[in-house]
C-alpha positions as CSV (number, residue, x, y, z in Angstrom):
1,M,47.4,-55.4,50.7
2,S,45.2,-53.5,48.3
3,S,46.6,-51.4,45.4
4,W,45.3,-48.7,43.2
5,I,44.6,-50.3,39.8
6,W,44.0,-49.2,36.3
7,L,44.2,-50.3,32.7
8,P,47.5,-52.0,31.9
9,K,49.9,-49.4,30.4
10,K,51.3,-51.8,27.7
11,E,47.9,-52.5,26.2
12,Y,46.5,-49.0,26.8
13,P,49.3,-46.5,26.6
14,N,47.0,-43.6,25.5
15,N,44.5,-44.1,28.4
16,Q,46.7,-43.4,31.4
17,N,47.0,-39.6,31.9
18,T,44.6,-36.7,32.2
19,F,44.6,-33.1,33.4
20,Y,44.2,-32.1,37.0
21,N,40.8,-30.4,36.8
22,S,38.5,-28.9,34.2
23,L,40.3,-25.5,34.5
24,S,43.7,-27.0,34.1
25,P,46.0,-25.4,31.4
26,Q,47.3,-28.8,30.4
27,G,44.9,-29.3,27.5
28,D,42.0,-31.6,26.7
29,G,43.1,-34.6,28.7
30,N,41.9,-38.1,27.9
31,Y,38.3,-39.1,28.3
32,T,38.4,-42.8,29.3
33,V,35.8,-44.9,31.0
34,C,36.4,-48.5,32.1
35,S,34.7,-51.0,34.4
36,F,36.3,-53.1,37.2
37,N,34.8,-56.4,38.3
38,K,35.6,-58.9,41.0
39,R,33.6,-61.6,42.8
40,Y,34.6,-62.9,46.3
41,Y,33.0,-66.2,47.5
42,F,32.6,-67.1,51.2
43,R,31.2,-70.1,53.0
44,Q,28.4,-68.0,54.4
45,A,27.0,-64.5,54.2
46,P,29.1,-62.0,56.2
47,K,27.5,-60.4,59.2
48,F,28.7,-57.1,57.8
49,V,31.3,-55.8,55.4
50,E,33.4,-52.6,55.8
51,I,35.0,-51.1,52.7
52,I,37.2,-48.1,51.9
53,F,37.2,-47.0,48.3
54,S,38.2,-44.2,45.9
55,G,38.7,-43.5,42.3
56,D,40.2,-41.0,39.9
57,T,38.3,-39.0,38.7
58,A,34.7,-40.2,39.1
59,F,33.2,-43.6,39.8
60,Y,30.0,-45.5,40.4
61,L,30.3,-48.5,42.7
62,T,27.8,-51.4,43.2
63,C,28.0,-54.7,45.1
64,N,25.7,-57.6,44.3
65,G,23.8,-55.3,42.1
66,E,23.0,-52.7,44.8
67,D,24.2,-49.2,44.7
68,I,27.1,-48.5,47.1
69,A,28.2,-45.0,46.2
70,R,29.2,-42.4,43.7
71,G,32.5,-40.7,44.3
72,P,35.1,-39.8,45.3
73,A,34.8,-37.3,48.1
74,Y,35.9,-34.1,46.4
75,S,39.0,-32.4,47.8
76,G,37.5,-28.9,47.5
77,G,39.9,-26.7,45.6
78,D,40.1,-23.2,44.2
79,F,40.0,-21.5,40.8
80,L,43.8,-20.9,41.3
81,N,46.8,-23.2,40.8
82,N,45.1,-25.8,38.6
83,D,48.4,-26.5,36.8
84,K,49.3,-29.0,39.5
85,A,47.7,-31.8,41.4
86,R,45.9,-31.2,44.6
87,S,47.9,-32.2,47.7
88,D,44.9,-34.0,49.2
89,Y,42.7,-36.8,47.9
90,Y,40.0,-38.7,49.7
91,S,38.3,-42.0,49.9
92,F,35.0,-43.0,51.4
93,K,34.3,-45.6,54.1
94,K,31.1,-47.6,54.2
95,R,29.6,-50.6,56.1
96,F,26.8,-52.8,54.7
97,S,25.3,-56.2,55.3
98,P,25.0,-58.4,52.1
99,K,22.4,-61.1,52.0
100,E,24.5,-63.4,49.8
101,S,27.5,-65.5,50.5
102,Y,29.5,-63.6,48.0
103,L,30.5,-60.1,47.1
104,D,30.2,-59.1,43.5
105,F,31.8,-55.7,42.9
106,F,31.3,-53.6,39.9
107,A,32.8,-50.1,39.5
108,L,32.5,-47.8,36.5
109,V,35.3,-45.2,36.5
110,R,35.8,-42.1,34.4
111,M,39.3,-40.6,33.9
112,K,38.8,-37.0,33.2
113,P,37.5,-34.1,35.3
114,Y,34.2,-32.7,34.1
115,H,32.7,-30.6,36.8
116,L,34.6,-27.6,38.3
117,S,34.5,-29.4,41.7
118,E,36.3,-32.5,40.4
119,Y,40.0,-33.0,40.8
120,S,42.5,-35.6,39.5
121,K,46.0,-36.6,40.3
122,G,46.6,-36.8,36.6
123,F,46.2,-40.6,36.3
124,G,43.3,-43.0,36.1
125,G,42.8,-45.2,39.1
126,F,40.5,-47.2,41.3
127,Y,41.0,-48.4,44.9
128,L,39.0,-50.6,47.2
129,S,40.0,-52.4,50.4
130,G,37.7,-54.3,52.7
131,V,37.1,-56.7,55.5
132,A,34.2,-59.2,55.7
133,Y,33.1,-60.0,59.3
134,F,31.3,-63.2,60.2
135,E,29.1,-64.4,63.0
136,N,31.8,-66.8,64.2
137,G,34.3,-64.0,64.7
138,E,36.2,-64.8,61.5
139,R,37.3,-61.8,59.3
140,I,38.5,-62.0,55.7
141,E,40.4,-59.1,54.1
142,F,40.1,-58.4,50.3
143,G,40.8,-55.5,47.9
144,T,41.9,-54.3,44.5
145,D,44.9,-55.9,43.0
146,N,45.9,-57.5,39.6
147,S,43.4,-60.2,40.0
148,W,40.5,-57.8,39.3
149,D,39.2,-57.6,35.7
150,V,39.2,-54.3,33.9
151,T,37.3,-53.6,30.7
152,Y,37.9,-50.6,28.5
153,L,34.6,-49.1,27.3
154,P,35.1,-47.0,24.1
155,S,31.3,-46.8,23.9
156,Y,31.6,-44.0,26.5
157,N,33.3,-41.8,23.9
158,Q,32.8,-38.3,25.5
159,P,30.9,-36.9,28.5
160,K,27.1,-37.7,28.4
161,C,27.5,-39.8,25.2
162,Y,27.3,-43.5,24.6
163,D,27.7,-45.3,21.3
164,G,26.7,-49.0,21.6
165,S,27.8,-49.7,18.1
166,V,31.4,-49.5,19.4
167,K,32.1,-52.8,21.1
168,S,33.8,-53.0,24.4
169,D,37.2,-54.6,24.6
170,A,37.6,-58.0,26.2
171,P,38.3,-57.9,29.9
172,V,42.0,-58.0,31.0
173,K,43.6,-58.1,34.3
174,A,44.1,-54.8,36.0
175,E,47.5,-53.4,36.6
176,A,48.6,-52.2,40.1
177,K,49.7,-48.6,40.1
178,T,52.0,-46.6,42.4
179,D,50.0,-44.9,45.1
180,I,50.3,-41.3,44.2
181,W,46.9,-40.5,45.8
182,C,47.6,-41.4,49.5
183,A,43.9,-40.9,50.0
184,E,42.7,-40.1,53.5
185,V,39.4,-41.5,54.6
186,A,36.9,-38.6,54.5
187,P,35.2,-37.9,57.8
188,I,31.8,-37.9,56.0
189,P,29.6,-40.7,54.6
190,P,28.9,-41.1,50.9
191,C,25.9,-39.3,49.5
192,T,22.5,-41.0,49.6
193,L,21.3,-42.4,46.3
194,E,17.6,-42.8,45.9
195,K,15.6,-44.1,42.9
196,F,13.4,-41.2,42.0
197,V,11.6,-41.6,38.7
198,T,11.6,-44.3,36.0
199,Y,10.0,-44.0,32.5
200,T,9.6,-47.1,30.4
201,Y,9.0,-47.0,26.7
202,K,8.1,-49.8,24.3
203,L,8.7,-49.0,20.6
204,T,7.7,-51.0,17.6
205,N,10.2,-51.1,14.7
206,G,10.4,-47.7,13.0
207,E,8.6,-45.9,15.9
208,S,9.7,-42.6,17.4
209,I,8.7,-40.9,20.6
210,K,9.1,-37.3,21.6
211,E,7.8,-36.0,24.9
212,T,8.5,-33.7,27.9
213,R,8.5,-35.0,31.5
214,E,8.1,-32.4,34.2
215,L,9.3,-32.9,37.8
216,D,7.7,-31.1,40.7
217,K,10.9,-29.5,41.8
218,V,14.6,-29.2,40.7
219,Y,16.6,-32.3,41.8
220,A,20.2,-33.3,41.6
221,G,21.2,-36.8,40.6
222,F,22.3,-39.2,37.9
223,L,20.8,-40.6,34.8
224,K,20.6,-44.3,33.9
225,I,19.3,-45.8,30.6
226,K,18.6,-49.5,30.0
227,A,18.0,-50.8,26.5
228,K,16.6,-54.0,25.0
229,A,17.3,-53.7,21.3
230,K,18.3,-55.6,18.2
231,G,19.6,-52.8,16.1
232,C,19.9,-49.1,16.2
233,V,17.8,-47.3,18.9
234,T,18.8,-43.7,19.7
235,V,17.9,-41.8,22.9
236,N,18.4,-38.1,23.1
237,I,17.6,-36.3,26.4
238,N,17.8,-32.6,27.2
239,A,17.2,-31.4,30.7
240,F,15.8,-28.2,32.1
241,E,15.4,-26.6,35.5
242,R,12.8,-24.1,34.4
243,E,12.9,-23.1,30.7
244,E,16.5,-23.2,29.4
245,R,17.4,-26.6,27.9
246,Y,20.8,-28.2,28.2
247,F,22.2,-31.5,26.8
248,L,22.0,-34.4,29.2
249,A,22.6,-37.6,27.2
250,Y,22.8,-39.0,23.8
251,C,22.9,-42.8,23.5
252,N,22.9,-45.2,20.5
253,F,22.0,-48.7,21.6
254,T,22.3,-51.8,19.4
255,E,21.7,-54.6,21.8
256,I,20.8,-55.3,25.5
257,S,23.0,-52.8,27.3
258,E,23.0,-50.0,30.0
259,Y,24.3,-46.5,30.2
260,Y,25.3,-45.0,33.5
261,S,25.9,-41.2,33.7
262,L,29.0,-40.2,35.6
263,E,28.0,-36.5,35.6
264,L,25.8,-35.0,38.3
265,A,22.9,-33.2,36.8
266,S,20.4,-30.6,38.0
267,V,17.0,-31.4,36.6
268,G,13.5,-30.0,36.8
269,G,12.3,-32.0,33.8
270,F,13.3,-33.9,30.7
271,D,12.8,-33.6,26.9
272,I,13.0,-37.1,25.7
273,E,13.4,-38.3,22.1
274,I,13.6,-42.0,21.3
275,S,13.9,-43.4,17.8
276,N,13.8,-47.1,17.0
277,Q,15.6,-47.5,13.7
278,S,15.9,-51.3,14.0
279,K,13.7,-53.9,12.4
280,D,12.6,-55.3,15.8
281,D,10.6,-54.0,18.8
282,A,12.7,-52.3,21.5
283,E,12.3,-51.4,25.2
284,I,13.9,-48.4,26.8
285,E,14.0,-47.7,30.6
286,I,15.1,-44.2,31.6
287,S,15.6,-43.6,35.3
288,F,16.9,-40.7,37.4
289,D,18.5,-41.4,40.9
290,T,18.7,-38.4,43.2
291,S,21.9,-37.7,45.1
292,F,22.3,-35.8,48.4
293,Y,24.2,-35.7,51.6
294,P,22.5,-38.0,54.2
295,V,19.6,-36.4,56.0
296,Y,19.1,-37.5,59.6
297,R,16.5,-35.0,60.6
298,C,14.9,-31.8,59.3
299,A,13.6,-29.0,61.4
300,K,11.0,-26.7,60.0
301,T,9.7,-23.1,60.5
302,E,6.0,-22.6,59.8
303,V,4.2,-19.3,59.8
304,S,0.8,-17.8,59.1
305,D,1.9,-16.7,55.6
306,K,1.5,-19.6,53.1
307,E,3.9,-18.0,50.6
308,L,6.6,-17.7,53.2
309,N,6.1,-21.4,54.1
310,Q,6.5,-22.3,50.4
311,L,9.6,-20.2,50.2
312,L,11.1,-21.9,53.2
313,E,10.3,-25.3,51.8
314,I,12.0,-24.4,48.5
315,C,15.1,-23.1,50.4
316,S,15.3,-26.3,52.4
317,H,14.9,-28.4,49.3
318,T,17.5,-26.5,47.3
319,L,20.0,-26.7,50.2
320,K,19.4,-30.5,50.4
321,Y,20.6,-31.0,46.8
322,C,23.5,-28.6,47.1
323,R,24.8,-30.8,49.9
324,Q,26.9,-33.4,48.0
325,S,30.4,-34.6,49.0
326,H,31.0,-30.9,49.6
327,H,28.6,-28.0,49.4
328,L,27.9,-26.8,45.9
329,D,26.8,-23.3,44.7
330,S,24.4,-25.3,42.6
331,P,24.4,-28.8,41.2
332,K,24.2,-27.3,37.7
333,H,27.5,-25.2,38.2
334,S,29.2,-27.5,40.7
335,E,31.9,-25.0,41.6
336,P,34.8,-25.7,44.0
337,L,35.0,-24.7,47.6
338,A,36.6,-21.4,46.5
339,C,33.0,-20.0,46.5
340,V,33.0,-19.6,50.3
341,G,30.3,-16.9,50.3
342,D,27.8,-19.5,49.0
343,Y,28.9,-22.2,51.5
344,Y,28.9,-19.8,54.5
345,I,25.2,-19.0,53.8
346,E,24.4,-22.7,53.3
347,M,26.0,-23.5,56.6
348,L,23.8,-20.9,58.3
349,M,20.7,-22.3,56.5
350,T,21.7,-25.7,58.0
351,A,21.3,-24.2,61.5
352,F,17.5,-24.0,61.0
353,S,17.0,-27.1,58.9
354,Y,19.1,-30.2,58.9
355,G,21.2,-29.4,61.9
356,D,24.1,-31.7,60.9
357,F,27.3,-29.8,60.5
358,S,29.6,-32.6,59.6
359,L,29.7,-31.6,56.0
360,C,30.3,-27.9,56.9
361,E,33.1,-28.9,59.2
362,F,34.8,-30.9,56.5
363,D,34.4,-28.0,54.1
364,I,36.1,-25.7,56.5
365,L,39.1,-28.1,56.9
366,R,39.4,-28.4,53.1
367,I,39.2,-24.7,52.6
368,A,41.8,-24.2,55.3
369,K,44.1,-26.7,53.6
370,T,43.7,-24.9,50.3
371,M,44.7,-21.6,51.9
372,E,47.7,-23.3,53.6
373,D,48.8,-24.7,50.2
374,N,48.5,-21.2,48.6
375,D,50.0,-18.9,51.2
376,G,46.7,-17.8,52.6
377,R,45.1,-16.9,49.2
378,L,41.8,-17.8,47.7
379,F,40.7,-16.7,44.2
380,H,37.9,-14.5,45.6
381,T,39.4,-12.0,48.1
382,T,36.1,-11.2,49.8
383,Y,35.3,-14.9,50.2
384,S,38.6,-15.5,51.8
385,L,37.6,-13.0,54.5
386,I,34.1,-14.4,54.8
387,F,35.8,-17.7,55.6
388,V,36.8,-16.3,59.0
389,D,33.1,-15.8,59.9
390,M,32.3,-19.3,58.6
391,I,34.9,-20.8,61.0
392,Y,33.7,-18.9,64.0
393,E,29.9,-19.4,63.3
394,C,30.4,-23.2,62.8
395,Y,32.3,-23.3,66.1
396,M,29.5,-21.5,67.9
397,L,26.9,-23.8,66.4
398,T,28.8,-27.0,67.1
399,G,31.1,-26.3,70.0
400,N,33.9,-28.0,68.0
401,K,37.0,-26.2,69.1
402,D,39.1,-28.5,67.0
403,L,37.9,-26.5,64.0
404,L,39.6,-23.4,65.4
405,I,42.8,-25.2,66.1
406,K,43.0,-26.8,62.7
407,S,42.2,-23.5,60.9
408,K,44.7,-21.3,62.8
409,R,47.5,-21.7,60.3
410,A,45.2,-20.7,57.4
411,L,44.1,-17.6,59.4
412,D,47.6,-16.6,60.2
413,L,48.5,-16.7,56.5
414,L,45.3,-14.9,55.5
415,F,45.9,-12.0,57.9
416,A,49.6,-11.8,57.0
417,R,48.7,-11.7,53.3
418,F,46.2,-8.9,53.7
419,K,48.9,-6.8,55.4
420,T,50.8,-6.8,52.1
421,Y,47.7,-5.3,50.4
422,M,47.5,-2.2,52.6
423,G,48.2,1.3,51.3
424,E,49.6,4.4,53.0
425,N,46.0,5.6,53.5
426,G,45.3,2.6,55.8
427,L,43.0,0.9,53.3
428,V,43.4,-2.3,51.2
429,E,44.9,-0.7,48.1
430,A,46.8,-3.4,46.3
431,P,44.8,-6.7,46.3
432,P,44.9,-9.1,43.4
433,D,41.1,-8.4,42.9
434,Y,38.1,-6.9,44.6
435,M,35.8,-9.9,44.0
436,F,33.2,-11.1,44.6
437,I,30.7,-8.3,45.4
438,D,27.4,-9.2,43.6
439,W,26.1,-10.5,40.3
440,L,25.3,-7.1,38.9
441,F,26.5,-4.9,36.0
442,P,26.0,-1.2,36.9
443,D,27.0,0.9,33.8
444,G,27.9,-2.4,32.1
445,I,30.7,-3.0,34.7
446,S,30.8,-6.4,36.3
447,T,30.7,-6.4,40.1
448,H,31.8,-10.0,40.0
449,H,35.3,-8.7,39.6
450,P,34.8,-4.9,39.8
451,P,37.3,-2.0,39.5
452,K,38.4,-0.3,42.7
453,A,35.6,2.3,42.5
454,L,33.0,-0.5,42.8
455,G,34.8,-3.0,45.1
456,Q,37.2,-1.3,47.4
457,A,34.8,-0.3,50.2
458,C,33.2,-3.8,50.4
459,L,36.6,-5.5,50.5
460,N,37.7,-3.3,53.3
461,L,34.5,-3.7,55.3
462,F,34.7,-7.5,54.9
463,L,38.3,-7.2,56.2
464,Y,37.1,-5.1,59.2
465,S,34.5,-7.8,60.0
466,A,37.1,-10.6,59.6
467,L,39.6,-8.8,61.9
468,K,37.0,-8.6,64.7
469,T,35.9,-12.2,64.2
470,G,39.5,-13.4,64.0
471,A,40.2,-11.7,67.3
472,K,37.3,-13.8,68.8
473,I,38.9,-17.0,67.4
474,Y,42.3,-16.2,68.8
475,E,40.7,-15.4,72.2
476,A,38.9,-18.8,72.1
477,L,42.3,-20.3,71.6
478,S,43.8,-18.3,74.5
479,L,46.1,-16.4,72.1
480,S,45.5,-12.9,73.6
481,E,48.5,-11.4,71.9
482,N,47.2,-12.4,68.4
483,A,43.7,-11.3,69.4
484,N,44.9,-7.8,70.5
485,A,46.9,-7.4,67.4
486,L,43.8,-8.0,65.2
487,K,41.7,-5.6,67.4
488,T,44.4,-2.9,66.9
489,D,44.3,-3.5,63.1
490,A,40.6,-3.4,63.1
491,Q,40.5,0.0,64.9
492,R,43.1,1.4,62.4
493,L,41.1,0.1,59.5
494,K,37.8,1.6,60.9
495,I,39.4,5.0,61.0
496,A,40.8,4.7,57.5
497,I,37.4,3.6,56.1
498,L,35.6,6.5,57.8
499,D,38.2,9.0,56.6
500,N,38.5,7.8,53.0
501,L,35.2,6.1,52.0
502,Y,32.5,8.0,53.9
503,D,30.8,11.1,52.5
504,K,29.7,13.0,55.5
505,E,27.6,15.5,53.5
506,R,25.5,12.7,51.9
507,G,25.7,10.5,55.0
508,L,26.7,7.6,52.7
509,F,29.6,5.3,52.1
510,F,30.7,5.1,48.5
511,E,32.0,2.0,46.9
512,G,35.6,2.9,46.4
513,L,38.2,5.5,45.5
514,N,38.8,6.6,42.0
515,T,42.6,6.6,42.2
516,E,44.4,4.7,39.5
517,T,45.1,1.0,39.9
518,P,48.8,0.2,39.5
519,K,49.5,-1.2,36.0
520,E,51.2,-4.3,37.5
521,L,47.9,-5.3,39.1
522,L,45.7,-5.0,36.1
523,G,44.5,-8.2,34.5
524,Q,41.5,-10.3,33.7
525,Y,40.1,-10.0,37.2
526,M,41.4,-6.5,38.1
527,P,40.0,-4.0,35.5
528,R,41.3,-0.5,35.1
529,N,39.7,1.9,37.6
530,V,36.9,4.3,36.5
531,E,36.4,8.0,37.3
532,K,32.8,7.8,38.5
533,R,32.1,7.8,42.2
534,Y,29.5,5.1,43.0
535,Y,27.0,5.3,45.8
536,R,25.3,2.0,46.1
537,R,23.6,-0.2,48.6
538,H,26.4,-2.7,49.0
539,A,29.0,-0.7,50.9
540,N,26.3,0.9,53.1
541,I,24.7,-2.4,54.0
542,L,28.2,-3.9,54.9
543,A,29.0,-0.9,57.0
544,C,26.0,-1.6,59.2
545,Y,26.6,-5.4,59.0
546,A,30.2,-5.0,60.2
547,G,29.3,-2.5,62.9
548,I,31.6,0.3,61.8
549,L,28.9,2.8,62.9
550,N,27.0,2.8,66.2
551,K,23.5,1.4,66.2
552,D,21.7,4.8,66.0
553,E,23.9,5.8,63.0
554,S,23.4,2.4,61.4
555,K,19.6,2.6,61.8
556,K,19.5,5.9,60.0
557,L,21.8,4.6,57.3
558,L,19.7,1.4,56.8
559,E,16.5,3.5,56.6
560,K,18.2,5.5,53.7
561,V,19.4,2.3,52.1
562,Y,15.9,0.8,52.1
563,N,14.1,3.9,50.8
564,D,16.6,5.3,48.2
565,N,16.3,3.2,45.1
566,S,18.9,5.2,43.3
567,L,21.4,3.2,45.3
568,G,20.8,0.2,43.0
569,E,19.7,-3.4,43.1
570,V,20.8,-6.2,45.4
571,Q,20.8,-9.9,44.3
572,P,19.8,-12.8,46.6
573,Y,23.4,-13.5,47.7
574,F,24.0,-10.0,49.1
575,M,20.5,-9.8,50.5
576,H,21.9,-12.1,53.2
577,F,24.1,-9.3,54.5
578,W,21.2,-6.8,54.3
579,L,18.9,-9.1,56.3
580,E,21.6,-9.7,58.9
581,A,22.4,-5.9,59.1
582,I,18.8,-5.0,59.9
583,L,18.6,-7.8,62.5
584,R,21.9,-6.7,64.2
585,N,20.7,-3.1,64.3
586,G,17.2,-3.6,65.7
587,L,15.2,-3.2,62.5
588,A,14.0,-6.7,61.9
589,D,10.4,-5.8,62.8
590,K,10.3,-3.2,60.1
591,Y,12.2,-4.6,57.2
592,T,12.5,-8.4,57.4
593,L,9.1,-9.3,55.8
594,P,9.3,-6.4,53.2
595,L,12.7,-7.6,52.0
596,L,11.4,-11.2,51.7
597,E,8.8,-10.0,49.1
598,L,11.4,-10.3,46.4
599,W,11.7,-14.0,47.1
600,K,7.9,-14.4,47.0
601,K,7.8,-12.9,43.6
602,S,10.5,-15.3,42.3
603,I,8.7,-18.3,43.8
604,R,5.5,-17.3,42.1
605,E,7.4,-17.2,38.8
606,C,9.1,-20.6,39.5
607,P,8.0,-22.7,42.5
608,K,10.4,-25.5,41.5
609,G,13.7,-24.1,42.8
610,L,15.7,-21.1,44.0
611,V,16.6,-18.6,41.3
612,E,20.3,-17.5,41.2
613,G,19.3,-13.8,40.9
614,F,16.4,-11.4,41.0
615,Y,17.6,-9.1,38.2
616,P,19.2,-10.3,35.0
617,P,22.8,-8.9,35.0
618,E,23.0,-9.0,31.2
619,P,20.8,-10.1,28.4
620,T,22.7,-13.3,27.5
621,Y,23.1,-14.6,31.1
622,K,20.7,-17.4,32.1
623,F,20.1,-17.9,35.8
624,D,19.9,-21.4,37.3
625,Y,17.1,-22.4,39.7
626,S,19.1,-24.6,42.1
627,H,21.3,-21.9,43.7
628,A,21.4,-22.2,47.5
629,W,23.1,-18.8,48.0
630,G,19.6,-17.4,47.5
631,G,18.3,-19.5,50.4
632,T,19.1,-17.1,53.3
633,P,15.4,-16.8,54.3
634,L,15.8,-20.3,55.7
635,Y,18.2,-18.8,58.1
636,S,17.3,-15.1,58.3
637,L,13.5,-15.5,59.0
638,P,13.6,-18.1,61.8
639,L,16.6,-16.2,63.3
640,A,14.5,-13.0,63.4
641,L,11.4,-14.8,64.6
642,S,13.3,-16.6,67.4
643,G,15.8,-13.9,68.4
644,L,18.3,-16.6,68.9
645,E,21.7,-15.7,70.3
646,I,24.3,-18.4,71.1
647,L,26.2,-17.1,74.1
648,E,28.3,-20.2,74.7
649,A,29.6,-22.4,71.9
650,G,27.6,-25.5,71.0
651,Y,24.3,-24.1,72.3
652,K,25.4,-24.5,76.0
653,K,24.0,-21.1,76.8
654,I,21.6,-19.1,74.6
655,R,19.2,-16.1,74.6
656,L,15.8,-16.2,72.9
657,H,13.6,-13.2,72.1
658,P,10.6,-14.5,70.1
659,N,9.1,-11.9,67.7
660,L,6.2,-12.4,65.3
661,L,7.3,-9.6,62.9
662,S,3.5,-8.8,62.3
663,L,2.7,-12.4,61.5
664,D,-0.2,-14.1,63.3
665,F,1.7,-17.2,64.4
666,A,5.1,-18.8,64.0
667,H,6.4,-22.2,65.0
668,I,10.2,-22.4,64.8
669,E,12.2,-25.6,65.3
670,I,16.0,-25.2,65.9
671,P,18.1,-28.4,65.8
672,T,20.9,-28.4,68.4
673,P,23.5,-31.0,69.6
674,Y,21.0,-31.8,72.4
675,G,17.8,-32.0,70.5
676,I,15.2,-29.6,69.1
677,I,14.4,-26.1,70.5
678,S,10.7,-25.5,69.8
679,I,9.2,-22.0,69.8
680,K,5.4,-21.7,69.3
681,N,4.3,-18.1,69.2
682,S,0.9,-16.7,68.3
683,R,-1.1,-13.5,68.9
684,E,-3.9,-15.6,70.3
685,N,-2.0,-17.9,72.7
686,G,1.3,-16.2,73.3
687,V,4.7,-17.9,73.4
688,K,5.6,-21.5,74.4
689,I,9.3,-22.4,74.4
690,T,10.6,-26.0,74.8
691,V,14.4,-26.4,75.2
692,P,16.5,-29.5,75.9
693,D,17.6,-29.8,79.5
694,E,21.3,-29.4,78.6
695,I,20.8,-25.9,77.3
696,T,20.7,-22.8,79.6
697,I,18.5,-19.9,78.6
698,V,19.4,-16.5,80.0
699,D,17.3,-13.2,79.7
């Protein structure tokens, strides 16, 4: 039976423990990297091999010199409760067919969380169990135990650094550890690793090289450096997405050796400096392997506007590299699943591109688990409400009712929690925060975690939308009593919003009340309220998105929102709700393409990736260019062009109303569980629709 293994405690007492994640209050933790090795011999090459494997905190696994996976599958997590270990931990499962009659495993394991998305149980560990299957029906089991060799690698002295002058310890036998991980096999495959670029340099003694290598787009992946040296050769690499440089690796090589990065990087190019300080010639090979969730197919939307096609391509590309072992806001930030608003948009983008919702489904289950562990709370209050829409939309796209069943406990806790936030005026009055609204700073005030006057209306409107969607979920689960209770709550909240947050004279919603926030609620993410009344686009967009007004009223309000620039700016994230609002209220013809002009401008400025924001929120903040929350055109444009409505979960029954939106032609592909829906629409030839036989179209 396989065991979790690590460095023996007697020989390495200071390399056993670390903190739970990079936000943990425990302290600095211990940065430790070690390698595990084991070779298994057989009489003949196996027909195939199945292995289950995991590691704490991050690992790189090969077999017979071939990449197997990076890992583990991240558990998700939140920005809250990082003072304790996550209750869940995951392993990967993989099948492969070796050519050789042996299995030579190598695993490089780092013990210390680096990215925000990484979680630890507080101890270093590696686990692998497997079965080799042979043509004659024989099967041989194997796995990690104290027969494996482990080598402490002090040359990996801190993240992104390697000092080859510090020699590795001699290999010792690994020590079996108590299984505190209890790792479940993740219902997803490991990410695909592809060799992308390789740069080879030959340096004479005393020679130095300094150059910049540009990539065509922004990619996510891992760095490798191989050295052939006889003396000191230093390699310093900075990376960039567009202009801002950040440190990627510093290595000092003294002999033939290799450096493997254990930190995911987001890269649009490299600044490379190599210095051969030895007395002999040296050779350095720098390679970058991309990492992304497996892609099985990719649908496309093409239109007569070349800039829109370029935008859609960049949206799809960015989404591809934000799909790792869970969705990421960006590979540069690598935030946890607490950022539900980002992942909701990425899920919808998937509906018109990759069409594989296995990662989205697993994300939902992990978010639900986080909410169950924390009494229905997520760090971002608005995102916790958007989660309700994420569940329901995924169900409609996939037909997977099991998602609703497994998320019910989290929803029960969420709605019960929000009841405790309600005030006597019928509004949410006492939440722990009003975030996240948008990445803007009106009057120098952050709308990431705004005061009540800039966040209350949006939070209440998100709650109104969540209550209505929650009722649909409970109805799908045949829980009519629960559904009716949410409908009643939604109607009460609607009245309270209209009574307290709508200015009838101006015909606008304002962003929140100016009443004082109770002192006991004030803190880092709940600032003191302000006296100014704010009229901005955000609350008014959400009012139309959530359907708190009838369609005629919403149309008038959306006209005002579009034409009145005094209502402020909107960043790419919140533009999703604006585009959805105009579609829901019959204004897609008029405003879809004009709103997409902002993206065209950003793509002209940087065609390598999706920018995090349109407007700099503050002088010191630098946007990344790998942020998929800005990719809603990949969803919003084909949705408006196709007029797709899913009437029965899993595409069993749909409605299509193709619309050219003033374009000359559009070809939309929509991946479904039954195959591709194809819509070809042009002013010259009209509309041609091809739909899989299993799907029913109604007028």
